[in-house]
C-alpha positions in Angstrom: 0.0 -0.1 0.0 1.3 3.2 -0.8 -0.9 6.6 -0.9 -2.4 9.0 1.4 -5.4 8.6 3.7 -7.6 11.5 4.5 -8.3 10.7 8.3 -10.9 12.6 10.4 -9.1 12.7 13.7 -11.5 12.2 16.6 -11.3 14.2 19.9 -9.2 12.8 22.6 -6.5 11.3 20.5 -3.0 12.6 19.8 -1.8 12.5 16.1 0.7 10.1 17.3 -2.0 7.8 18.7 -3.8 7.9 15.3 -0.7 6.7 13.6 -0.2 4.0 16.1 -3.9 2.7 15.7 -3.6 2.8 11.8 -0.4 0.7 12.1 -2.4 -1.8 13.9 -5.3 -1.7 11.6 -3.4 -1.9 8.4 -0.7 -4.1 9.9 1.9 -1.8 8.4 4.9 0.2 10.2 5.4 2.8 7.3 2.9 5.4 8.2 3.3 9.0 8.9 1.2 12.1 9.3 1.2 15.8 8.1 0.3 18.7 10.4 -0.1 17.7 14.1 -3.5 18.1 15.5 -3.8 18.5 19.5 -5.9 15.9 21.5 -8.5 18.7 22.0 -8.9 19.2 18.1 -10.6 17.2 15.4 -10.7 17.1 11.8 -8.5 16.5 8.7 -5.3 14.5 9.6 -3.4 13.6 6.2 -1.8 10.2 6.7 1.0 8.9 4.5 1.2 5.3 4.0 4.2 3.3 2.7 6.6 5.1 0.3 4.2 8.2 0.4 5.9 9.1 3.8 8.8 10.5 1.8 6.4 12.8 0.0 5.2 14.5 3.3 7.3 17.6 3.0 6.1 18.3 -0.5 2.3 18.6 0.4 0.7 22.0 0.3 0.9 24.0 3.6 -2.2 25.8 3.7 -4.9 24.9 6.3 -8.3 25.9 7.3 -10.1 25.7 10.8 -13.4 26.2 12.3 -12.6 27.6 15.6 -14.9 28.4 18.9 -13.4 31.2 21.1 -14.6 31.9 24.6 -14.1 35.5 25.6 -13.5 36.6 29.3 -11.4 33.4 30.1 -7.7 32.8 30.0 -5.9 29.6 30.7 -2.2 28.2 31.0 -2.6 26.2 27.7 -4.7 28.8 25.7 -7.6 26.5 25.6 -10.0 24.7 27.9 -7.5 21.8 28.6 -5.3 24.1 30.9 -5.8 25.7 34.4 -8.0 28.9 34.4 -5.6 32.1 35.0 -8.3 34.7 34.5 -12.0 34.7 34.5 -14.4 37.7 34.3 -17.8 37.7 33.0 -18.2 40.3 30.0 -21.9 40.4 29.1 -21.6 43.7 27.7 -19.1 42.6 24.9 -20.6 43.1 21.4 -20.0 41.5 18.0 -19.2 44.7 16.6 -16.2 45.1 18.8 -14.9 41.7 17.6 -15.5 42.4 14.0 -13.2 45.7 14.4 -10.4 43.7 16.0 -10.1 41.0 13.5 -8.3 42.8 10.7 -5.4 43.0 13.1 -4.8 39.1 12.8 -4.9 39.1 9.0 -1.9 39.0 6.6 1.8 38.4 7.6 1.7 38.8 11.4 4.0 38.1 14.4 2.6 35.5 16.6 4.0 34.0 20.0 3.4 30.2 20.1 1.5 29.1 23.1 3.7 27.8 26.2 2.2 24.4 25.9 3.3 23.8 22.2 5.5 21.3 20.3 7.7 24.4 19.2 11.6 23.6 20.1 13.6 26.2 22.0 17.3 25.3 22.7 16.6 21.8 21.6 13.6 21.2 24.0 9.9 21.3 23.2 8.0 24.3 24.9 5.5 21.9 26.6 8.4 20.0 28.3 9.7 23.3 29.5 6.4 24.5 30.6 5.6 21.5 32.8 9.0 21.7 34.4 7.9 25.2 35.6 10.6 27.0 33.5 10.1 30.6 32.7 11.0 31.0 29.0 11.3 33.9 26.7 9.3 32.6 23.7 10.4 34.5 20.4 7.5 35.7 18.1 7.2 33.9 14.7 6.2 35.2 11.5 3.0 33.5 10.4 0.3 34.3 7.7 -3.4 34.4 8.2 -5.3 34.6 4.8 -9.1 34.8 6.0 -11.1 35.1 9.1 -14.9 34.8 8.7 -17.2 35.1 11.6 -19.8 32.1 11.4 -21.7 32.5 14.5 -21.9 34.7 17.7 -23.1 33.6 21.0 -23.6 36.4 23.6 -23.7 36.0 27.3 -21.5 36.2 30.4 -18.7 34.4 28.8 -19.6 34.9 25.1 -18.3 32.6 22.4 -17.6 33.5 18.7 -17.1 30.8 15.9 -14.7 31.7 13.2 -13.5 30.1 10.1 -9.7 30.6 9.7 -7.7 30.1 6.6 -3.9 30.2 7.3 -0.5 29.0 6.4 1.8 26.6 8.2 2.8 27.2 11.8 -0.2 29.4 12.6 -1.5 28.6 16.2 -5.2 29.0 16.5 -4.7 29.0 20.2 -2.6 32.0 20.0 -5.0 33.8 17.8 -7.7 33.1 20.6 -5.5 34.3 23.2 -4.4 37.3 21.4 -7.9 38.3 20.2 -9.0 38.3 23.9 -6.0 40.5 24.8 -6.9 42.9 22.0 -10.3 43.2 23.3 -9.0 43.6 26.9 -11.2 40.7 28.3 -9.1 37.6 27.7 -9.6 34.8 25.4 -9.1 31.0 25.0 -9.8 28.4 22.2 -13.0 26.4 23.2 -13.3 24.1 20.3 -11.3 23.3 17.1 -11.9 21.4 14.0 -9.6 21.5 11.0 -11.6 21.5 7.9 -8.6 21.5 5.4 -5.1 20.6 5.6 -2.3 19.8 2.9 -4.8 19.7 0.0 -7.2 17.4 1.8 -10.8 18.5 2.9 -13.1 17.4 5.7 -15.8 16.4 3.3 -13.6 13.6 1.9 -12.3 12.4 5.2 -12.7 9.0 6.8 -13.5 8.4 10.4 -11.8 5.3 12.2 -15.3 3.6 12.1 -15.4 4.0 8.5 -12.0 2.4 8.1 -12.8 -0.5 10.1 -15.7 -1.3 7.9 -13.4 -2.5 5.0 -12.8 -6.0 5.2 -9.0 -5.8 4.1 -6.6 -2.9 4.1 -6.3 -3.0 0.5 -10.0 -1.9 0.0 -9.4 1.5 1.8 -9.4 4.2 -0.7 -6.2 6.0 -0.9 -5.3 9.2 -2.6 -2.8 8.6 -5.2 0.7 10.2 -4.5 0.6 12.3 -7.8 -2.9 13.6 -6.9 -1.7 14.7 -3.5 1.3 16.8 -4.9 -0.7 17.9 -8.1 0.1 21.5 -7.1 3.8 21.0 -7.9 4.9 21.7 -11.6 5.1 18.5 -13.7 8.2 17.6 -15.8 7.9 14.7 -18.1 10.9 12.8 -19.2 11.3 10.2 -22.2 11.6 6.5 -21.3 15.5 6.6 -21.6 15.9 9.8 -19.5 13.4 8.7 -16.9 15.3 5.4 -16.5 18.7 7.5 -16.0 17.0 9.9 -13.5 15.4 6.9 -11.7 19.1 5.5 -11.1 20.1 8.8 -9.5 21.9 10.4 -12.5 21.9 14.2 -12.9 20.4 15.1 -16.2 22.0 17.8 -18.2 20.4 20.5 -20.4 18.2 22.9 -18.2 20.3 26.0 -18.8 17.1 27.8 -20.1 14.8 26.4 -17.7 15.2 29.4 -15.2 11.4 29.2 -14.1 11.8 25.9 -12.5 15.2 26.5 -10.8 15.4 25.4 -7.3 11.7 24.5 -6.8 10.5 21.0 -6.3 8.9 19.2 -9.5 6.8 16.4 -9.9 8.6 14.2 -12.3 6.7 11.9 -14.6 7.4 9.6 -17.6 6.1 10.9 -20.8 3.1 8.2 -20.6 2.1 10.1 -17.1 3.7 7.5 -14.8 4.7 9.3 -11.6 8.4 8.9 -10.9 9.0 11.0 -7.9 10.3 14.7 -6.9 13.1 16.4 -8.8 14.8 19.8 -8.7 16.9 21.8 -11.1 20.1 22.8 -9.6 22.9 24.4 -11.8 21.0 23.5 -14.9 21.0 19.7 -13.7 17.7 17.9 -12.9 18.4 16.0 -9.7 16.4 13.3 -7.7 15.2 14.5 -4.5 12.6 11.5 -4.0 12.5 8.5 -6.4 9.4 6.9 -6.1 8.9 4.7 -9.1 9.7 0.9 -8.9 13.1 0.1 -10.7 12.4 -0.9 -14.2 14.5 -2.4 -17.1 16.3 0.3 -19.2 14.6 1.1 -22.5 16.3 -0.5 -25.5 16.1 2.6 -27.8 17.0 6.1 -27.0 14.0 8.6 -27.2 13.8 12.4 -27.3 14.8 14.5 -24.2 12.5 15.9 -21.4 9.7 18.1 -22.5 9.2 21.6 -20.9 7.5 21.6 -17.6 3.8 22.6 -17.2 0.9 23.0 -14.9 -2.2 21.1 -15.1 -5.2 23.1 -15.5 
């Protein structure tokens, strides 16, 4: 089995728990995931199976979330899993005030990760340092938030607002909840989180563990083909002879004029559309980064060189 599984992660499990459970269900060891989700979050968790684990770094990085933020409350973890550090009823808070504050969190912004997070400082995870009671100065990181849309507003003593947030990799929704509360001067924490999109996979197409367990054999489980998962990358097609040489790890010359594809990852295909792996043009040479295709015999006759790269429409 080689490909990607679009898992709908349930509440209460870590991303590592999900991988361990799938290893038991599929009786496979080579399984990995993209984009960690906290135990208190549910939704899309892309799973790579077999050789597809080597393609995880090349998946799209954008993500989307449905988040519920509770205002008037602060916790140590910036979600409801932590200890309450501030609690003050704010029944006077109005939706208009929140809508006026939201633009401050759009675009390329500086964000300080939560103290209880997997970010590494001096070789240690922040959550290890936080549990040890160490007071660490956490540096801000640059993240990108593309869109924040208000889905629902629930007024009350501790009002809640439901948002749809589309963002780039490394963005902490817990930090947005915390900082939105600080901007409003009332405190805020994340009350619920569901990831609706990650690395090109959508919630509508995801599978729950219950659905996966209904298949009689692992081979019946529908997987997303590797070429489909990385369809956002430019495609470079090679002739049969050139493809064979590339799969052997040889550097392919003749890309002096292909400046538009220099340095970026490319989806390498044989001219018949067969997916071969990931390549990169460096110093006018096409080099292999990930060879995915199974080894095949060398073609008998030479064929024309590589065709120019293109994008699917």
